N, CA, C and O atoms as a GROMACS GRO file, in nm:
protein
  444
    1MET      N    1   3.334   9.138  12.447
    1MET     CA    2   3.208   9.122  12.358
    1MET      C    3   3.301   9.030  12.212
    1MET      O    4   3.404   9.006  12.148
    2ASN      N    5   3.131   9.011  12.240
    2ASN     CA    6   3.135   8.912  12.069
    2ASN      C    7   3.173   8.945  11.962
    2ASN      O    8   3.104   8.907  11.867
    3LYS      N    9   3.282   9.018  11.935
    3LYS     CA   10   3.254   9.028  11.749
    3LYS      C   11   3.330   9.020  11.643
    3LYS      O   12   3.453   9.014  11.646
    4LEU      N   13   3.251   9.019  11.534
    4LEU     CA   14   3.302   8.965  11.384
    4LEU      C   15   3.350   9.128  11.274
    4LEU      O   16   3.289   9.235  11.273
    5HIS      N   17   3.449   9.098  11.210
    5HIS     CA   18   3.460   9.171  11.145
    5HIS      C   19   3.486   9.063  11.017
    5HIS      O   20   3.527   8.948  11.033
    6VAL      N   21   3.448   9.134  10.864
    6VAL     CA   22   3.381   9.013  10.771
    6VAL      C   23   3.444   9.089  10.672
    6VAL      O   24   3.356   9.116  10.589
    7LEU      N   25   3.582   9.150  10.628
    7LEU     CA   26   3.674   9.170  10.539
    7LEU      C   27   3.650   9.123  10.363
    7LEU      O   28   3.716   9.048  10.292
    8TRP      N   29   3.484   9.232  10.323
    8TRP     CA   30   3.500   9.156  10.186
    8TRP      C   31   3.547   9.236  10.087
    8TRP      O   32   3.530   9.356  10.072
    9THR      N   33   3.627   9.133   9.999
    9THR     CA   34   3.758   9.200   9.848
    9THR      C   35   3.703   9.130   9.731
    9THR      O   36   3.716   9.184   9.621
   10THR      N   37   3.640   9.006   9.742
   10THR     CA   38   3.560   8.967   9.639
   10THR      C   39   3.513   9.040   9.550
   10THR      O   40   3.445   9.127   9.605
   11GLY      N   41   3.511   9.055   9.409
   11GLY     CA   42   3.399   9.136   9.287
   11GLY      C   43   3.318   9.090   9.254
   11GLY      O   44   3.218   9.158   9.236
   12GLU      N   45   3.315   8.917   9.221
   12GLU     CA   46   3.244   8.825   9.248
   12GLU      C   47   3.110   8.885   9.313
   12GLU      O   48   3.104   8.882   9.436
   13LYS      N   49   2.987   8.946   9.231
   13LYS     CA   50   2.856   8.907   9.277
   13LYS      C   51   2.837   8.788   9.389
   13LYS      O   52   2.830   8.780   9.512
   14GLU      N   53   2.831   8.683   9.257
   14GLU     CA   54   2.771   8.599   9.366
   14GLU      C   55   2.800   8.563   9.460
   14GLU      O   56   2.719   8.478   9.495
   15VAL      N   57   2.916   8.585   9.571
   15VAL     CA   58   2.997   8.544   9.674
   15VAL      C   59   2.902   8.602   9.774
   15VAL      O   60   2.842   8.555   9.871
   16ALA      N   61   2.912   8.787   9.687
   16ALA     CA   62   2.858   8.874   9.800
   16ALA      C   63   2.666   8.882   9.838
   16ALA      O   64   2.614   8.945   9.930
   17MET      N   65   2.594   8.796   9.732
   17MET     CA   66   2.458   8.740   9.782
   17MET      C   67   2.406   8.610   9.754
   17MET      O   68   2.290   8.578   9.729
   18LYS      N   69   2.508   8.539   9.761
   18LYS     CA   70   2.501   8.368   9.774
   18LYS      C   71   2.518   8.395   9.902
   18LYS      O   72   2.419   8.364   9.968
   19VAL      N   73   2.657   8.467  10.000
   19VAL     CA   74   2.722   8.353  10.051
   19VAL      C   75   2.747   8.503  10.191
   19VAL      O   76   2.719   8.462  10.303
   20ILE      N   77   2.777   8.602  10.188
   20ILE     CA   78   2.872   8.723  10.264
   20ILE      C   79   2.737   8.812  10.360
   20ILE      O   80   2.730   8.836  10.481
   21PHE      N   81   2.625   8.850  10.230
   21PHE     CA   82   2.454   8.897  10.279
   21PHE      C   83   2.453   8.797  10.379
   21PHE      O   84   2.456   8.806  10.502
   22PRO      N   85   2.448   8.668  10.279
   22PRO     CA   86   2.287   8.610  10.393
   22PRO      C   87   2.357   8.548  10.455
   22PRO      O   88   2.327   8.432  10.428
   23TYR      N   89   2.469   8.548  10.553
   23TYR     CA   90   2.546   8.528  10.637
   23TYR      C   91   2.530   8.651  10.737
   23TYR      O   92   2.475   8.665  10.846
   24LEU      N   93   2.598   8.726  10.658
   24LEU     CA   94   2.533   8.858  10.759
   24LEU      C   95   2.393   8.955  10.871
   24LEU      O   96   2.372   9.016  10.976
   25ILE      N   97   2.320   8.888  10.711
   25ILE     CA   98   2.248   8.924  10.839
   25ILE      C   99   2.152   8.819  10.931
   25ILE      O  100   2.115   8.846  11.045
   26ASN      N  101   2.126   8.713  10.871
   26ASN     CA  102   2.093   8.591  10.925
   26ASN      C  103   2.189   8.561  11.048
   26ASN      O  104   2.150   8.465  11.114
   27ALA      N  105   2.332   8.635  11.103
   27ALA     CA  106   2.414   8.659  11.192
   27ALA      C  107   2.370   8.735  11.316
   27ALA      O  108   2.348   8.701  11.432
   28LYS      N  109   2.366   8.865  11.241
   28LYS     CA  110   2.268   8.918  11.351
   28LYS      C  111   2.159   8.933  11.394
   28LYS      O  112   2.139   8.981  11.506
   29ALA      N  113   2.049   8.887  11.299
   29ALA     CA  114   1.908   8.852  11.338
   29ALA      C  115   1.891   8.754  11.456
   29ALA      O  116   1.811   8.761  11.550
   30ASN      N  117   2.007   8.640  11.423
   30ASN     CA  118   2.025   8.542  11.551
   30ASN      C  119   2.060   8.560  11.642
   30ASN      O  120   2.008   8.491  11.730
   31GLY      N  121   2.148   8.644  11.680
   31GLY     CA  122   2.175   8.700  11.718
   31GLY      C  123   2.355   8.574  11.789
   31GLY      O  124   2.367   8.529  11.903
   32TRP      N  125   2.447   8.556  11.683
   32TRP     CA  126   2.545   8.447  11.698
   32TRP      C  127   2.587   8.542  11.736
   32TRP      O  128   2.572   8.547  11.858
   33TRP      N  129   2.695   8.730  11.647
   33TRP     CA  130   2.760   8.793  11.706
   33TRP      C  131   2.697   8.936  11.820
   33TRP      O  132   2.584   8.920  11.866
   34ASP      N  133   2.732   8.995  11.837
   34ASP     CA  134   2.672   9.120  11.977
   34ASP      C  135   2.727   9.250  11.816
   34ASP      O  136   2.668   9.354  11.787
   35GLU      N  137   2.815   9.209  11.765
   35GLU     CA  138   2.850   9.295  11.650
   35GLU      C  139   2.914   9.269  11.564
   35GLU      O  140   3.011   9.195  11.579
   36ILE      N  141   2.876   9.332  11.427
   36ILE     CA  142   2.930   9.287  11.401
   36ILE      C  143   2.994   9.368  11.246
   36ILE      O  144   2.897   9.402  11.179
   37ASN      N  145   3.111   9.399  11.187
   37ASN     CA  146   3.106   9.524  11.107
   37ASN      C  147   3.164   9.428  10.942
   37ASN      O  148   3.200   9.311  10.933
   38LEU      N  149   3.152   9.538  10.828
   38LEU     CA  150   3.162   9.417  10.715
   38LEU      C  151   3.277   9.564  10.652
   38LEU      O  152   3.242   9.679  10.679
   39ILE      N  153   3.397   9.543  10.577
   39ILE     CA  154   3.540   9.629  10.523
   39ILE      C  155   3.451   9.584  10.423
   39ILE      O  156   3.386   9.479  10.423
   40ILE      N  157   3.454   9.685  10.328
   40ILE     CA  158   3.512   9.728  10.219
   40ILE      C  159   3.590   9.755  10.163
   40ILE      O  160   3.622   9.874  10.174
   41TRP      N  161   3.717   9.623  10.017
   41TRP     CA  162   3.858   9.677  10.061
   41TRP      C  163   3.810   9.621   9.928
   41TRP      O  164   3.695   9.581   9.913
   42GLY      N  165   3.931   9.618   9.798
   42GLY     CA  166   3.927   9.593   9.682
   42GLY      C  167   3.827   9.670   9.609
   42GLY      O  168   3.767   9.778   9.618
   43PRO      N  169   3.841   9.482   9.474
   43PRO     CA  170   3.678   9.568   9.380
   43PRO      C  171   3.553   9.524   9.478
   43PRO      O  172   3.444   9.556   9.431
   44SER      N  173   3.552   9.476   9.569
   44SER     CA  174   3.383   9.482   9.641
   44SER      C  175   3.374   9.583   9.594
   44SER      O  176   3.315   9.579   9.486
   45ALA      N  177   3.423   9.737   9.644
   45ALA     CA  178   3.391   9.880   9.630
   45ALA      C  179   3.305   9.855   9.487
   45ALA      O  180   3.208   9.931   9.485
   46ILE      N  181   3.310   9.798   9.406
   46ILE     CA  182   3.281   9.867   9.224
   46ILE      C  183   3.145   9.822   9.246
   46ILE      O  184   3.061   9.909   9.221
   47LEU      N  185   3.081   9.661   9.304
   47LEU     CA  186   3.019   9.612   9.357
   47LEU      C  187   2.876   9.738   9.464
   47LEU      O  188   2.761   9.781   9.460
   48ALA      N  189   2.986   9.740   9.533
   48ALA     CA  190   2.890   9.818   9.642
   48ALA      C  191   2.838   9.974   9.586
   48ALA      O  192   2.774  10.046   9.662
   49ALA      N  193   2.864  10.008   9.477
   49ALA     CA  194   2.899  10.135   9.446
   49ALA      C  195   2.794  10.148   9.365
   49ALA      O  196   2.705  10.233   9.373
   50ASN      N  197   2.809  10.040   9.263
   50ASN     CA  198   2.740  10.047   9.125
   50ASN      C  199   2.662   9.919   9.091
   50ASN      O  200   2.655   9.908   8.969
   51ASP      N  201   2.602   9.818   9.156
   51ASP     CA  202   2.492   9.697   9.136
   51ASP      C  203   2.396   9.667   9.224
   51ASP      O  204   2.379   9.587   9.316
   52GLU      N  205   2.319   9.779   9.154
   52GLU     CA  206   2.161   9.694   9.227
   52GLU      C  207   2.133   9.639   9.315
   52GLU      O  208   2.102   9.667   9.431
   53ASP      N  209   2.148   9.524   9.237
   53ASP     CA  210   2.110   9.431   9.365
   53ASP      C  211   2.159   9.403   9.506
   53ASP      O  212   2.089   9.344   9.589
   54ILE      N  213   2.323   9.464   9.541
   54ILE     CA  214   2.430   9.482   9.597
   54ILE      C  215   2.452   9.564   9.659
   54ILE      O  216   2.541   9.576   9.743
   55LEU      N  217   2.336   9.668   9.614
   55LEU     CA  218   2.286   9.813   9.690
   55LEU      C  219   2.163   9.803   9.817
   55LEU      O  220   2.147   9.830   9.936
   56ARG      N  221   2.098   9.749   9.711
   56ARG     CA  222   1.966   9.614   9.801
   56ARG      C  223   2.002   9.526   9.865
   56ARG      O  224   1.914   9.442   9.855
   57GLN      N  225   2.105   9.478   9.947
   57GLN     CA  226   2.148   9.416   9.962
   57GLN      C  227   2.218   9.472  10.115
   57GLN      O  228   2.197   9.442  10.233
   58LEU      N  229   2.299   9.558  10.054
   58LEU     CA  230   2.333   9.650  10.167
   58LEU      C  231   2.233   9.712  10.268
   58LEU      O  232   2.219   9.692  10.388
   59GLN      N  233   2.161   9.800  10.174
   59GLN     CA  234   1.998   9.805  10.290
   59GLN      C  235   2.002   9.714  10.399
   59GLN      O  236   2.040   9.720  10.516
   60ASP      N  237   1.950   9.630  10.325
   60ASP     CA  238   1.964   9.519  10.464
   60ASP      C  239   2.020   9.481  10.500
   60ASP      O  240   1.985   9.392  10.578
   61VAL      N  241   2.158   9.508  10.482
   61VAL     CA  242   2.278   9.564  10.638
   61VAL      C  243   2.267   9.620  10.732
   61VAL      O  244   2.268   9.593  10.852
   62PHE      N  245   2.251   9.740  10.645
   62PHE     CA  246   2.253   9.843  10.716
   62PHE      C  247   2.120   9.797  10.799
   62PHE      O  248   2.165   9.738  10.897
   63ASP      N  249   1.998   9.797  10.805
   63ASP     CA  250   1.897   9.780  10.836
   63ASP      C  251   1.846   9.640  10.970
   63ASP      O  252   1.746   9.611  11.036
   64SER      N  253   2.005   9.584  10.948
   64SER     CA  254   2.026   9.516  11.077
   64SER      C  255   2.133   9.534  11.205
   64SER      O  256   2.175   9.450  11.284
   65ASP      N  257   2.163   9.685  11.193
   65ASP     CA  258   2.277   9.798  11.235
   65ASP      C  259   2.421   9.695  11.242
   65ASP      O  260   2.482   9.654  11.341
   66ILE      N  261   2.446   9.675  11.102
   66ILE     CA  262   2.572   9.628  11.146
   66ILE      C  263   2.632   9.701  11.048
   66ILE      O  264   2.598   9.719  10.931
   67THR      N  265   2.765   9.757  11.138
   67THR     CA  266   2.837   9.865  11.048
   67THR      C  267   2.880   9.826  10.904
   67THR      O  268   2.820   9.737  10.843
   68VAL      N  269   2.997   9.903  10.845
   68VAL     CA  270   3.021   9.897  10.724
   68VAL      C  271   3.105  10.023  10.712
   68VAL      O  272   3.082  10.133  10.763
   69GLU      N  273   3.225   9.980  10.622
   69GLU     CA  274   3.358  10.040  10.644
   69GLU      C  275   3.425  10.052  10.575
   69GLU      O  276   3.531  10.004  10.617
   70ALA      N  277   3.436  10.095  10.472
   70ALA     CA  278   3.508  10.061  10.347
   70ALA      C  279   3.699  10.146  10.315
   70ALA      O  280   3.714  10.268  10.307
   71CYS      N  281   3.787  10.069  10.306
   71CYS     CA  282   3.846  10.100  10.243
   71CYS      C  283   3.893  10.278  10.158
   71CYS      O  284   3.844  10.288  10.046
   72LEU      N  285   3.950  10.363  10.191
   72LEU     CA  286   3.975  10.483  10.105
   72LEU      C  287   4.124  10.403   9.982
   72LEU      O  288   4.081  10.350   9.880
   73ALA      N  289   4.193  10.403   9.990
   73ALA     CA  290   4.213  10.366   9.932
   73ALA      C  291   4.218  10.273   9.788
   73ALA      O  292   4.291  10.269   9.689
   74CYS      N  293   4.114  10.211   9.829
   74CYS     CA  294   4.020  10.109   9.767
   74CYS      C  295   3.979  10.172   9.678
   74CYS      O  296   4.017  10.156   9.562
   75THR      N  297   3.887  10.265   9.718
   75THR     CA  298   3.752  10.341   9.700
   75THR      C  299   3.790  10.489   9.580
   75THR      O  300   3.737  10.554   9.490
   76ASP      N  301   3.915  10.480   9.654
   76ASP     CA  302   3.970  10.656   9.528
   76ASP      C  303   4.022  10.515   9.427
   76ASP      O  304   4.026  10.549   9.309
   77ALA      N  305   4.039  10.446   9.437
   77ALA     CA  306   4.136  10.368   9.268
   77ALA      C  307   4.013  10.377   9.187
   77ALA      O  308   3.997  10.432   9.078
   78TYR      N  309   3.909  10.296   9.278
   78TYR     CA  310   3.800  10.268   9.186
   78TYR      C  311   3.719  10.408   9.174
   78TYR      O  312   3.616  10.378   9.114
   79SER      N  313   3.718  10.498   9.193
   79SER     CA  314   3.700  10.626   9.174
   79SER      C  315   3.475  10.662   9.272
   79SER      O  316   3.386  10.744   9.248
   80VAL      N  317   3.487  10.576   9.346
   80VAL     CA  318   3.420  10.536   9.387
   80VAL      C  319   3.371  10.569   9.568
   80VAL      O  320   3.260  10.538   9.613
   81SER      N  321   3.435  10.606   9.614
   81SER     CA  322   3.490  10.760   9.749
   81SER      C  323   3.412  10.762   9.788
   81SER      O  324   3.353  10.683   9.862
   82ASP      N  325   3.364  10.953   9.709
   82ASP     CA  326   3.234  11.014   9.751
   82ASP      C  327   3.050  10.911   9.737
   82ASP      O  328   2.944  10.914   9.799
   83LYS      N  329   3.086  10.858   9.658
   83LYS     CA  330   2.863  10.749   9.676
   83LYS      C  331   2.908  10.633   9.754
   83LYS      O  332   2.810  10.561   9.774
   84LEU      N  333   3.016  10.584   9.807
   84LEU     CA  334   3.024  10.555   9.912
   84LEU      C  335   2.981  10.596  10.020
   84LEU      O  336   2.894  10.533  10.080
   85ALA      N  337   3.045  10.739  10.079
   85ALA     CA  338   3.013  10.822  10.176
   85ALA      C  339   2.893  10.842  10.205
   85ALA      O  340   2.829  10.837  10.310
   86GLY      N  341   2.849  10.885  10.019
   86GLY     CA  342   2.686  10.910  10.080
   86GLY      C  343   2.619  10.849  10.117
   86GLY      O  344   2.519  10.890  10.176
   87MET      N  345   2.659  10.660  10.087
   87MET     CA  346   2.556  10.623  10.127
   87MET      C  347   2.536  10.562  10.278
   87MET      O  348   2.468  10.474  10.332
   88GLY      N  349   2.616  10.642  10.308
   88GLY     CA  350   2.635  10.650  10.474
   88GLY      C  351   2.729  10.506  10.528
   88GLY      O  352   2.692  10.435  10.622
   89ILE      N  353   2.868  10.481  10.441
   89ILE     CA  354   2.939  10.399  10.483
   89ILE      C  355   3.062  10.500  10.557
   89ILE      O  356   3.084  10.617  10.527
   90THR      N  357   3.135  10.419  10.664
   90THR     CA  358   3.294  10.499  10.691
   90THR      C  359   3.338  10.465  10.551
   90THR      O  360   3.302  10.373  10.478
   91VAL      N  361   3.435  10.575  10.531
   91VAL     CA  362   3.587  10.534  10.430
   91VAL      C  363   3.641  10.593  10.516
   91VAL      O  364   3.623  10.689  10.590
   92ARG      N  365   3.721  10.505  10.490
   92ARG     CA  366   3.874  10.616  10.583
   92ARG      C  367   4.006  10.484  10.542
   92ARG      O  368   4.008  10.386  10.468
   93TYR      N  369   4.070  10.524  10.603
   93TYR     CA  370   4.220  10.450  10.554
   93TYR      C  371   4.169  10.269  10.606
   93TYR      O  372   4.084  10.250  10.693
   94MET      N  373   4.226  10.181  10.548
   94MET     CA  374   4.172  10.103  10.640
   94MET      C  375   4.277  10.001  10.727
   94MET      O  376   4.252   9.924  10.820
   95GLY      N  377   4.456  10.044  10.632
   95GLY     CA  378   4.552   9.954  10.673
   95GLY      C  379   4.536   9.997  10.874
   95GLY      O  380   4.467   9.928  10.950
   96GLY      N  381   4.577  10.059  10.896
   96GLY     CA  382   4.600  10.053  11.029
   96GLY      C  383   4.465  10.024  11.095
   96GLY      O  384   4.488   9.947  11.188
   97PRO      N  385   4.333  10.051  11.087
   97PRO     CA  386   4.278  10.021  11.220
   97PRO      C  387   4.232   9.816  11.190
   97PRO      O  388   4.219   9.731  11.277
   98PHE      N  389   4.222   9.802  11.054
   98PHE     CA  390   4.247   9.704  10.976
   98PHE      C  391   4.328   9.567  11.102
   98PHE      O  392   4.282   9.480  11.176
   99THR      N  393   4.469   9.620  11.064
   99THR     CA  394   4.537   9.576  11.170
   99THR      C  395   4.471   9.569  11.309
   99THR      O  396   4.416   9.464  11.341
  100GLU      N  397   4.473   9.636  11.362
  100GLU     CA  398   4.423   9.664  11.497
  100GLU      C  399   4.241   9.563  11.501
  100GLU      O  400   4.181   9.522  11.601
  101TYR      N  401   4.216   9.556  11.409
  101TYR     CA  402   4.165   9.451  11.440
  101TYR      C  403   4.148   9.337  11.451
  101TYR      O  404   4.049   9.282  11.498
  102MET      N  405   4.295   9.262  11.387
  102MET     CA  406   4.320   9.109  11.344
  102MET      C  407   4.425   9.116  11.478
  102MET      O  408   4.490   9.013  11.495
  103GLN      N  409   4.441   9.193  11.546
  103GLN     CA  410   4.531   9.210  11.634
  103GLN      C  411   4.463   9.160  11.847
  103GLN      O  412   4.521   9.116  11.946
  104SER      N  413   4.266   9.217  11.804
  104SER     CA  414   4.220   9.266  11.891
  104SER      C  415   4.157   9.051  11.913
  104SER      O  416   4.153   8.970  11.821
  105GLU      N  417   4.139   9.036  11.989
  105GLU     CA  418   4.044   8.950  12.029
  105GLU      C  419   3.871   8.900  11.931
  105GLU      O  420   3.844   8.785  11.898
  106ALA      N  421   3.804   8.992  11.912
  106ALA     CA  422   3.702   8.984  11.787
  106ALA      C  423   3.822   8.887  11.720
  106ALA      O  424   3.933   8.848  11.756
  107LYS      N  425   3.723   8.868  11.585
  107LYS     CA  426   3.724   8.760  11.502
  107LYS      C  427   3.706   8.789  11.342
  107LYS      O  428   3.607   8.791  11.269
  108VAL      N  429   3.806   8.804  11.324
  108VAL     CA  430   3.843   8.803  11.161
  108VAL      C  431   3.761   8.740  11.024
  108VAL      O  432   3.799   8.623  11.021
  109VAL      N  433   3.682   8.756  10.927
  109VAL     CA  434   3.677   8.651  10.824
  109VAL      C  435   3.689   8.678  10.717
  109VAL      O  436   3.634   8.784  10.685
  110THR      N  437   3.756   8.607  10.618
  110THR     CA  438   3.774   8.734  10.388
  110THR      C  439   3.720   8.614  10.306
  110THR      O  440   3.735   8.500  10.263
  111PHE      N  441   3.643   8.727  10.314
  111PHE     CA  442   3.539   8.708  10.120
  111PHE      C  443   3.633   8.778  10.042
  111PHE      O  444   3.615   8.793   9.921
   0.00000   0.00000   0.00000
């Protein structure tokens, strides 16, 4: 299985809009990866929950059949857990799962 996990930590909107989302959508559309998983961790949770441009891009991610998870500890810290879960994002504690991702044969990239 050719799988990619993208750890999105930055709260910088431009990085998300100009780098992360275009890569995710193009990678899936072009079959560069069999599976892609976006992980929202840290300040990116604020953008994912509150920025209209980011919300539109996240819809494109969902439409591209890319899975999206978010770290519960982080989303609780920013008071956005319920909002992200309501969007269909899997919100859970990510320390263990992320460690498993890094220890697996899947690739992990961080922004």
